Structure formats: C-alpha cells, structure tokens
N, C-alpha and C positions, 0 to 999 in steps of 0.2 A: 209280524213281530213275534219273536221267540220269547222275549222277557219284557216285563213292565215294572217300573218303579214309580209309584204314584204318591204324591203329596208327602214325601218323606222330609222330616226335619232332623238334621244331624249336625253334630259339632264338626266332624271331619269324616270324609269318605276317602279311604285309601285304596286306590286302584293301580298302584305301582306295578308295572309290567303286565297288567291284565289286558286281555283281549275281549272286547265287547262286540258282539255281532247280532244284528237284528234286535236292537234294544230301543224301547221308548221310555223316556224319563219325563214325568210331568210334575210340575210344581215343587221341584227340589229346593229346599232351603237349607243351606249349609255355609259355614264359615270357610271351609276349604275342601277342595277336591284335589288330591295329589295323585297324578297319573303319569309319572315319568316312564319313558320307554314302553308305554302302552300302545294298543292299537284299537281304534274304533271303526267299525264298518257297518254301514246302514244303521246309524244311531241318530235318533231325534230327541233333542232336549227342548221341552216346551214349558214356558212359564217358570216362575221361581226366582230365587235370589241366591247367588253364589258370591262369597267374598273373594276367594282366590281359586282359580282353576289353573294349576301348575302342571304343564305337560311337556317337560324337556324331552326332546327326541320322540314325541308322539307321532303316530301315523293315523291320519283321519282320512277315510274313504267313504264318500256318500254320507256325510254328517250334516245335520241341520240343527242350528240353534234358532229358536223362535220365541220371541217375547220374553227373553231372559235378561235379568239385570246381573252383571258381573263387574265387580270392582276392579279386579286385576286378572286378565286372561294372558297367561304366560306360556308361549309355545315356541321357545327358541329351538332351532335346528329341527323343527317339525317338518313332516311331509304331509301335505294336505291336497287332496284331489276331490273334485266334485263336492265342494263344501258351499253351503248356503247359510248366511247369517241374516235373519229377518227380524225387524222390529225389536232389536236388542239395544240396551244401553250398557256401554262398557266404559269403565274409567280409563284404564290403560291396557292397550293391546300390544304385547311384546312378541315380535316375530323375527328377531335377529337370526340370520343364517337359515331361515325357513325356506322350503320349496313349496310353492303354491301353484297348483294346476286347476284351472276351472273353479276358481273361488269367486263367489259373488256376494255382495252386500246389498240389502234392500231395506230402506227405512231404519237404518241403524246409526246410532250416535256413539262416537268415541272421543274422549278428551285428547289422548295422545297415542299415536301409533309408532312403535319402534320398527322401522323398516331397514335397519342396517343389514346389508348383505343378503337381502332376500333375492331369490331367483323365482320369477313368476312367468307363467304362461296363461293367457286368457284370465287375467285378474280384473274383475269388474268392480270398480269402486264407485260407480255412478250413484248407488243408493247409500253411500256412506257420508255422514256428516262428521268429519274429523277436524278437531281444533288445530292439530299440528301433526306433522310427520318428522321423525328425527333425521331422515335422509331422503329428500325428495328425488334424488338421482336414482334411488332404488326402485322408483315407480315407473321406470322406462318400460314401455309396452303396455301399461295398465290403461283401462278405460276410465275416463273422467268426463264430467259434464263441464261446459264452459264456466258455470258459476263457481265450481270447485277450483278450476284453474285460476280464475280471478281472485278468489279468496286467498289462495296460496301463492299468488304471483310474486310477492317479495321473496319467499323461500326459494322459488324456482330461479329467480334472478340471482340471488346470492349463490346458489349452487353452481350457476354458470359464470360466476365472477363478474356479474353486471352490477355496477354501482347505481343505486337508486337514491336520488336526493330530491328535496323539494325546494 
C-alpha cells in the first residue's frame, strides 16, 4: 500500500479524473465521493459510510469494497475488472452500460441494481441479495444461486414474455 486514508470524515471528496494506485481507505465517512473519469487500481475501501459514490466512466482494476455502507453507488459506463464487494450494504447500484470482468459479490445487500446494457464476463452474483434488477436479461452469463433465481422468477418470466397468473 502506497497511501492510506484512515477514519476521515468529510462533507465531499472530489476525485474527478484522479488515478488512485495502491491505496487503502478505512472508515471513510462522507456525504459524497465524486470520481468521474477516474481510475482506481489496487484500492481497498474498508468500513465507513458513503452517501453517494458517483463514478461515471470510472476504471476499477483490483478494487475491493469491504463492510461499507453506500446509499447510492453510481458507476454508469464504468470498466470494472477483478472487483470484490464484500459485506456491504448498498441502497441503489447503478451500472448502466458498464463493462464487468471478474466481479464478485459476497455477503452484500442491494435494494435495486440498474443492469441496463451491462456487458459482463465472469460476473458472480451468488453472494448478492438484491431486491430487484432493472433488466434481468442483462444478467445473461452471470452466476446465481437457485434461491436467487426463485426470488426473481417473476422478473425472469416477464423478460421472456411468459405470462404468470394464479
């Protein structure tokens, strides 16, 4: 680790266009992290609370989020590779048009995941408790557990044009 940020409490953290390499962030408490067009490589964020993490067109390579609470994680058109999200609570996760390679969730809860237009390779959602996905068709090729498929069965059926009635 080249740089550490420990137990910081900020109103706003502006990282627009910034490149972070070999960084460990612990216990960050902030209303907003603004990081459009930024790049994070070998970054681990552990603990803390973030209101909004906005990362339009971000590049994440070997990034880990661990035990973080994020109300709104917005990564439209992001490129993410070798990403691990562990024991996190996320209100809304927006990933429209994102590219996801080797992304894995473990013990993480999300209320809503915006999956419109994602392109994914080796996307492991088995450790994700998601209340809803905006477009389940975008999950093609993702790894799910049977219980997740059962929970979202109606959404899968609707996406395939299957009428489900009682």
